[in-house]
C-alpha positions in Angstrom: 0.1 -0.1 0.1 1.4 3.4 -1.0 2.2 5.9 1.7 -0.7 8.2 2.3 -3.5 6.4 1.4 -5.9 4.1 3.6 -7.4 1.4 2.8 -11.2 1.2 3.5 -10.7 -2.0 5.4 -8.3 0.1 8.3 -10.6 3.2 8.2 -13.4 -0.2 9.2 -11.0 -1.7 11.8 -10.4 1.9 13.0 -13.9 2.7 13.7 -14.9 -0.2 15.3 -12.0 -0.2 17.9 -13.5 3.8 18.4 -16.5 2.6 18.6 -16.0 -0.4 21.4 -14.2 2.2 23.8 -17.1 4.7 23.3 -19.0 2.0 24.1 -17.0 1.3 27.1 -16.8 4.3 28.2 -20.5 5.2 28.0 -21.0 2.2 30.0 -18.3 2.9 33.2 -19.1 5.1 35.9 -17.1 8.1 36.1 -16.9 11.4 37.8 -18.9 14.1 36.3 -16.5 16.9 35.5 -16.3 19.3 32.9 -13.8 17.8 31.2 -16.3 14.8 30.4 -16.8 15.6 26.6 -13.0 15.5 26.1 -12.5 11.6 28.0 -15.2 10.9 24.8 -13.2 12.9 21.9 -9.8 10.7 23.4 -11.7 7.4 23.2 -12.9 8.1 19.7 -9.4 9.7 18.6 -7.3 6.5 20.5 -9.5 4.2 18.1 -9.8 6.2 14.4 -6.1 6.4 14.9 -5.0 2.9 14.1 -6.4 4.0 10.4 -3.0 5.1 10.1 -1.1 2.1 11.8 0.7 1.1 8.3 2.2 3.5 7.0 2.8 5.4 9.8 3.3 3.2 13.2 5.3 5.0 15.7 3.1 7.9 15.3 0.0 6.0 15.6 1.7 4.1 18.7 2.2 7.9 20.6 -1.4 9.0 19.3 -2.7 6.2 21.0 -0.2 6.2 24.1 -0.9 9.7 25.0 -4.9 9.3 24.3 -4.6 5.7 26.9 -2.8 7.8 29.7 -5.3 11.0 28.6 -8.9 9.4 29.4 -7.5 7.4 32.0 -5.9 11.1 33.7 -10.3 12.2 33.4 -11.4 9.5 34.8 -12.5 7.4 32.3 -11.5 3.4 33.3 -11.5 1.9 29.9 -9.0 -0.4 28.8 -5.9 1.0 26.5 -7.3 -1.3 23.8 -5.9 0.7 20.5 -2.5 0.8 22.1 -2.4 -3.1 22.3 -3.4 -2.7 18.3 -0.7 -0.2 17.7 1.9 -2.6 19.5 0.7 -5.2 16.9 1.2 -2.7 13.9 4.6 -1.8 15.2 6.1 -4.9 16.1 5.0 -6.3 12.3 6.7 -3.2 10.5 9.7 -4.4 12.4 10.0 -1.2 15.0 10.4 -3.7 18.1 13.2 -1.7 20.2 10.7 1.4 19.6 7.7 -0.3 20.8 9.3 -2.1 23.7 10.7 1.1 25.0 7.6 2.8 24.6 5.5 0.2 26.1 7.9 0.5 29.3 7.2 4.2 29.5 3.2 3.9 29.1 3.4 1.0 32.0 5.5 3.6 34.3 3.0 6.5 33.6 0.1 5.1 33.3 -0.6 4.7 37.4 -0.1 8.4 37.8 -2.4 9.1 35.2 -4.7 7.6 37.2 -3.6 9.0 40.6 -4.6 12.5 39.5 -7.8 11.4 37.8 -10.9 12.8 39.5 -11.5 9.6 41.1 -10.4 9.1 44.8 -7.6 6.7 44.9 -4.9 5.4 46.8 -1.6 5.0 45.5 -2.2 1.1 45.4 -5.4 1.5 44.2 -4.0 3.7 41.5 -1.7 0.5 40.6 -4.5 -2.0 40.3 -6.2 0.2 38.3 -3.4 0.8 35.6 -2.9 -2.9 35.3 -6.2 -3.4 34.7 -6.2 -0.8 31.8 -2.8 -2.3 30.6 -2.3 -5.7 30.9 1.4 -6.9 30.0 0.2 -10.3 28.8 -2.3 -8.2 26.3 1.2 -6.3 25.1 3.2 -9.6 24.9 0.6 -11.1 22.9 0.4 -8.6 20.6 4.5 -7.7 19.8 4.1 -11.8 19.3 1.2 -11.9 17.0 3.3 -8.9 15.0 6.2 -10.5 14.9 5.1 -13.7 14.2 3.5 -11.9 10.7 6.2 -10.2 9.7 8.4 -13.1 10.2 6.0 -15.0 7.7 5.7 -12.3 5.4 9.7 -12.0 5.3 10.0 -15.7 4.5 7.3 -15.5 1.8 9.4 -12.3 0.2 12.1 -14.9 0.1 10.4 -17.4 -1.5 9.4 -15.2 -4.3 12.5 -13.9 -4.5 14.4 -17.1 -4.8 11.9 -18.4 -7.4 12.4 -15.7 -9.6 16.3 -15.9 -9.3 15.9 -19.6 -10.0 14.0 -18.9 -13.1 15.9 -16.2 -14.3 19.2 -18.6 -13.9 17.4 -20.7 -15.8 16.6 -18.7 -18.8 19.8 -17.1 -18.7 21.4 -21.1 -18.9 19.0 -22.2 -21.6 20.0 -19.2 -23.8 23.6 -20.4 -23.8 22.4 -23.5 -24.7 20.7 -21.5 -27.4 23.9 -19.9 -28.2 26.1 -22.5 -28.4 23.9 -24.7 -30.6 23.2 -22.0 -33.2 26.8 -21.8 -33.5 28.0 -24.7 -33.9 25.3 -25.1 -36.5 25.2 -22.1 -38.4 28.7 -20.2 -37.8 30.8 -23.0 -40.2 28.3 -23.2 -42.7 28.0 -19.2 -43.2 31.5 -19.2 -43.0 31.9 -21.2 -45.7 29.7 -19.8 -48.2 31.4 -16.2 -47.3 34.8 -17.7 -48.1 33.9 -19.8 -51.2 31.8 -16.3 -52.6 34.9 -14.0 -51.9 37.1 -16.5 -53.4 34.8 -16.6 -56.3 34.8 -12.8 -56.9 38.2 -12.5 -56.4 39.2 -14.8 -59.1 36.6 -13.4 -61.6 38.4 -9.7 -60.8 42.0 -11.5 -61.6 40.7 -13.3 -64.7 39.2 -10.1 -66.0 35.7 -11.4 -65.9 32.3 -9.9 -65.3 31.0 -10.6 -61.6 26.9 -11.9 -61.7 25.2 -10.3 -59.9 24.3 -13.3 -58.5 27.7 -14.2 -57.0 27.7 -10.6 -55.5 24.4 -10.9 -54.0 25.8 -14.3 -52.0 28.8 -13.0 -51.2 26.8 -9.8 -49.7 23.8 -12.3 -47.9 27.1 -14.0 -46.5 28.2 -11.3 -45.1 25.3 -9.7 -43.9 24.2 -13.3 -42.5 27.4 -13.6 -41.0 27.1 -10.0 -38.8 23.5 -11.2 -37.8 24.2 -14.3 -36.6 27.4 -12.1 -34.6 25.0 -10.0 -33.0 22.1 -12.9 -32.7 24.8 -14.9 -30.2 26.4 -11.6 -28.5 22.3 -11.0 -27.8 22.0 -14.6 -26.3 25.1 -14.4 -24.6 24.5 -10.8 -22.9 24.5 -11.1 -19.4 23.4 -7.7 -18.7 27.0 -6.0 -18.9 27.0 -5.2 -22.2 24.2 -2.6 -23.3 21.8 -3.4 -25.9 22.5 -1.7 -29.4 19.8 1.2 -29.7 19.6 4.3 -31.7 23.2 6.1 -30.8 23.9 3.0 -33.3 22.0 3.6 -35.7 25.1 5.9 -37.5 27.1 2.7 -38.1 24.1 1.2 -39.6 23.7 4.0 -42.5 27.0 3.7 -42.8 27.8 0.2 -42.9 24.9 0.8 -45.6 27.2 2.5 -47.5 30.0 0.8 -47.7 27.3 -1.5 -50.6 27.5 0.7 -52.8 23.6 2.2 -51.1 23.4 6.0 -51.2 22.2 6.3 -48.0 20.9 9.3 -45.9 20.1 9.8 -42.2 18.1 12.4 -40.5 16.9 13.4 -37.0 14.3 15.6 -36.2 12.9 17.4 -32.7 14.6 16.8 -29.1 15.7 13.6 -28.6 14.7 13.0 -24.6 14.2 10.2 -22.4 13.0 7.2 -25.0 12.0 4.0 -22.9 14.8 0.7 -23.3 12.8 -1.3 -25.4 11.4 1.2 -27.7 15.4 2.0 -28.4 16.3 -1.5 -29.5 13.0 -1.4 -31.2 14.2 1.4 -33.6 17.4 0.1 -34.4 16.2 -3.0 -35.5 13.5 -1.4 -37.7 16.2 0.4 -39.3 18.6 -2.6 -39.5 15.9 -4.8 -41.1 15.0 -1.8 -43.3 18.2 -2.2 -44.4 19.0 -5.4 -44.6 15.9 -6.2 -46.9 16.5 -3.2 -49.4 20.4 -4.6 -50.0 18.8 -7.8 -50.4 15.7 -7.6 -52.2 15.0 -4.2 -53.1 17.9 -3.3 -55.9 17.9 0.4 -54.5 20.6 3.2 -55.8 19.5 5.5 -52.7 17.7 5.3 -49.0 16.4 7.9 -46.7 16.3 6.7 -42.9 14.3 9.6 -41.2 13.7 9.4 -37.0 11.2 11.9 -36.0 11.2 12.5 -31.7 8.2 13.9 -31.3 6.3 14.6 -27.2 4.3 11.5 -27.2 5.7 9.2 -30.0 9.2 7.9 -32.4 8.2 7.8 -36.1 10.6 5.8 -37.9 10.5 5.7 -41.5 12.7 4.5 -44.2 12.4 4.7 -47.9 13.8 3.3 -51.2 14.4 3.9 -54.5 14.0 0.0 -55.1 11.9 -1.9 -58.1 8.8 -2.3 -55.6 5.5 -0.9 -57.7 2.2 0.6 -56.2 0.4 -2.6 -57.5 3.3 -4.9 -56.5 2.1 -6.9 -53.1 5.2 -7.1 -50.7 5.6 -10.5 -49.6 5.4 -10.7 -45.6 8.8 -12.2 -45.5 10.6 -13.3 -41.4 12.0 -9.4 -41.6 8.2 -7.5 -41.9 6.9 -10.1 -39.4 9.4 -9.6 -36.9 9.2 -6.0 -36.8 5.4 -5.7 -36.9 5.5 -8.0 -33.6 7.8 -5.9 -31.9 5.7 -2.6 -32.7 2.8 -4.1 -32.2 4.1 -5.3 -28.4 4.7 -1.6 -27.2 1.4 -0.4 -28.7 2.4 1.0 -31.8 1.8 0.8 -35.8 3.5 -0.1 -38.1 2.6 1.1 -42.1 5.2 -1.5 -44.9 4.2 -1.0 -48.8 5.1 -0.1 -51.9 5.3 4.0 -52.4 3.4 5.6 -55.2 6.4 6.9 -56.7 8.0 3.6 -56.8 10.2 2.1 -54.3 8.9 0.5 -50.7 8.6 2.4 -47.5 8.6 1.3 -43.6 7.2 3.6 -41.1 6.6 2.4 -37.6 5.2 4.7 -34.8 6.3 4.0 -31.2 4.5 5.2 -28.1 7.1 7.0 -25.9 5.2 7.3 -22.5 7.6 7.1 -19.6 3.9 5.6 -17.7 3.3 3.0 -19.6 
């Protein structure tokens, strides 16, 4: 429960205790003085103070103790029930030393409050009335109950943390296992394809022959596949010590695309504020996948990457002048499906379609509301 917010159940308990104290006070005989109404006010106040016992236990302990001393000094022979409940609450929140010290002080001062009351009592009778108003057994029972519940809650929290740590450790082990499997099964084959393509292109250049576009495409696909596999393995092996790739790494993507002959231009608009980590990673992946698709399928000469920082959203748009035409139907490949899943998971929108002037466009709008 957040600090300052009192639950309805707490108010109900406090009102119940206040009502019990008031009924006992009304049923008991007490000296008729002008301070009688004040005594009833203290009975009610001591009970109602219990509503705040969860988020201000020490304050409630003090208030209930002062109320008990007050109405006893005014001649109301009513047990300090509200203080006993406050003891339970302070023990439950772990304030044992303060509670014990406060209880000792109250037990020591309560006889003197009874002694100065309008009742005609001797010192021995005052001590007897004080013991009746606040039995040590009540305090011990309340403290023991509060401490027992606190320990039970602590053990439950510890068990929950242990379960979370176990699940996290198993997930890490599974991630590393997948990384090893990918490395063993794919790395060698992709490396062989890449090397063979590089050798074939080199020999063609050496003999002065024209290199087939299909061979160049195989070489570039091998390079890109090796980079993707390397990035995937790094992500799987990530132990949270290496920051994930995000918007700060987009210029590197654009520069890498230029090395393949693509005239790529990056434009960043708006004031960059704090972007949620998930949005940051997704934005990078959208640009990465878009440039990868352009290199593999679009046969484009130019590409435009625009990142617009808006107050409520981050908009990423990637356009190319490739072979796509307005009447062509884009095939929903794994890359586009992956982008759509990432964007949808963040509550955003994705548009991926041919442009009217030719080429292809990918536009993603990702909400950046920090409270979501």
